[in-house]
Structures are given as structure tokens and as C-alpha cells.
PLY file of the C-alpha trace (Angstrom):
ply
format ascii 1.0
element vertex 111
property float x
property float y
property float z
element edge 110
property int vertex1
property int vertex2
end_header
-19.69 -14.32 -5.27
-15.98 -14.81 -6.42
-14.05 -17.85 -6.75
-10.24 -17.59 -6.54
-8.22 -20.45 -7.59
-4.56 -20.60 -7.24
-2.11 -23.20 -9.06
1.55 -23.79 -9.96
2.70 -24.92 -6.42
5.43 -27.46 -6.66
8.60 -29.10 -4.99
11.75 -27.23 -6.77
15.15 -27.20 -5.84
17.07 -24.26 -4.59
17.99 -21.50 -7.07
14.97 -22.95 -9.19
12.00 -20.85 -10.58
8.21 -21.47 -10.20
5.38 -19.50 -11.54
2.02 -19.34 -9.62
-1.02 -18.39 -11.38
-4.31 -17.02 -9.56
-7.53 -17.14 -11.52
-10.93 -15.44 -10.73
-14.42 -16.00 -11.51
-17.96 -14.77 -10.77
-19.29 -11.49 -10.29
-17.49 -7.92 -10.20
-14.08 -9.48 -10.86
-12.56 -6.73 -13.11
-9.15 -5.49 -12.48
-8.93 -5.19 -8.76
-6.02 -5.40 -6.25
-4.81 -8.69 -6.06
-2.27 -10.12 -3.53
-0.07 -12.97 -3.11
0.48 -14.33 0.50
2.20 -17.06 2.03
1.84 -18.85 5.33
3.79 -21.36 7.14
2.62 -23.77 10.06
1.85 -21.67 13.28
2.78 -18.42 11.64
0.72 -15.35 10.42
-0.02 -15.07 6.68
2.25 -12.57 5.27
2.16 -10.58 2.33
4.59 -11.18 -0.70
3.58 -9.22 -3.77
0.50 -7.25 -4.48
-0.59 -5.46 -7.80
-3.08 -2.51 -7.73
-5.91 -1.90 -10.29
-3.46 0.57 -11.49
-0.69 -1.84 -11.92
1.36 -0.38 -9.04
3.26 -3.19 -7.60
4.25 -3.58 -3.71
6.90 -6.52 -2.70
7.85 -7.84 0.46
11.64 -6.86 1.18
12.58 -10.73 1.31
11.10 -11.21 -2.26
12.48 -8.08 -4.03
14.43 -8.61 -7.37
13.51 -12.15 -7.01
9.64 -12.28 -7.54
7.63 -10.47 -10.12
3.65 -10.19 -9.75
1.94 -9.42 -13.21
-1.46 -9.63 -14.88
-2.10 -12.16 -17.81
-5.37 -12.96 -19.69
-8.43 -11.41 -18.31
-8.81 -12.13 -14.44
-5.53 -13.88 -14.14
-2.60 -12.82 -12.00
0.76 -14.53 -11.85
3.58 -14.55 -9.51
7.06 -15.42 -10.95
9.30 -16.60 -8.35
13.15 -16.97 -9.12
16.10 -18.03 -7.22
14.03 -19.77 -4.85
15.33 -20.10 -1.41
14.42 -23.07 1.35
12.96 -20.04 3.29
10.50 -19.58 0.59
8.57 -23.06 1.21
5.15 -22.17 2.47
1.44 -22.42 1.34
0.83 -19.32 -1.22
-2.56 -17.61 -1.23
-4.22 -15.47 -3.47
-6.43 -12.64 -2.27
-8.55 -10.92 -5.06
-10.20 -7.56 -4.42
-8.90 -7.13 -0.93
-11.64 -9.50 0.03
-11.75 -13.10 -1.44
-9.27 -16.15 -0.77
-8.22 -19.10 -2.79
-7.49 -22.53 -1.17
-3.77 -21.86 -1.50
-1.07 -23.61 -3.27
2.01 -25.42 -1.70
5.60 -24.50 -2.45
8.29 -26.54 -1.47
12.01 -25.30 -1.95
14.32 -28.31 -0.92
17.28 -30.03 -2.31
0 1
1 2
2 3
3 4
4 5
5 6
6 7
7 8
8 9
9 10
10 11
11 12
12 13
13 14
14 15
15 16
16 17
17 18
18 19
19 20
20 21
21 22
22 23
23 24
24 25
25 26
26 27
27 28
28 29
29 30
30 31
31 32
32 33
33 34
34 35
35 36
36 37
37 38
38 39
39 40
40 41
41 42
42 43
43 44
44 45
45 46
46 47
47 48
48 49
49 50
50 51
51 52
52 53
53 54
54 55
55 56
56 57
57 58
58 59
59 60
60 61
61 62
62 63
63 64
64 65
65 66
66 67
67 68
68 69
69 70
70 71
71 72
72 73
73 74
74 75
75 76
76 77
77 78
78 79
79 80
80 81
81 82
82 83
83 84
84 85
85 86
86 87
87 88
88 89
89 90
90 91
91 92
92 93
93 94
94 95
95 96
96 97
97 98
98 99
99 100
100 101
101 102
102 103
103 104
104 105
105 106
106 107
107 108
108 109
109 110
């Protein structure tokens, strides 16, 4: 079993920055495809950014040039978010190995 924990969500003003963290623990958690998703009430969960086991990165069009996904220390993946907009407000989830989800972390962009 794999445990996934997200952290770093906060209230931030438009134009600000945040870095979200995704940490995995448990069995078979070596380098995997990891994705960040976000969801707002009543809407589906959408992919924001994905990094593959070979470090190939994919971004949603809405965040290209503003968000960066990268690996940190072993079994940790980050999402650096710059130039945040009110429409980035959502619960952000991490998916580890195309299978395991965390509990989510709230990001609110508001003045």
C-alpha cells in the first residue's frame, strides 16, 4: 500500500506564488509517474501537471508558463505555482503511480 500526502495549500493574493508538495511512503514507491490534479465543487477533477518516470513533463494549457512540476528528495514531487489567478482556486490532489491519491490541499487565490 502507498500513502500519499499533499501539503502547501494556502490563501494567496492574485499574482502570488505557492509551492505544493506531494510525499509518498509505503511499498513500491520508487520513481513513478506522478500527477497533480485540481477540482472545484461540482466539477470533474482535471490534470494540471504530470511528470513521468523518465522526467517527461506535461502541463494543462491553462497553467503552461506559470506552473512547474519537479522531483525533489526521494519520493517527493513539487508543484511550483507562479502568477496565480483566482481561477486557480481549487483543491489540488496528487496521484502517485497512476493509482494512489492523496487527500488534497486547498489553494485559494483571492484579494
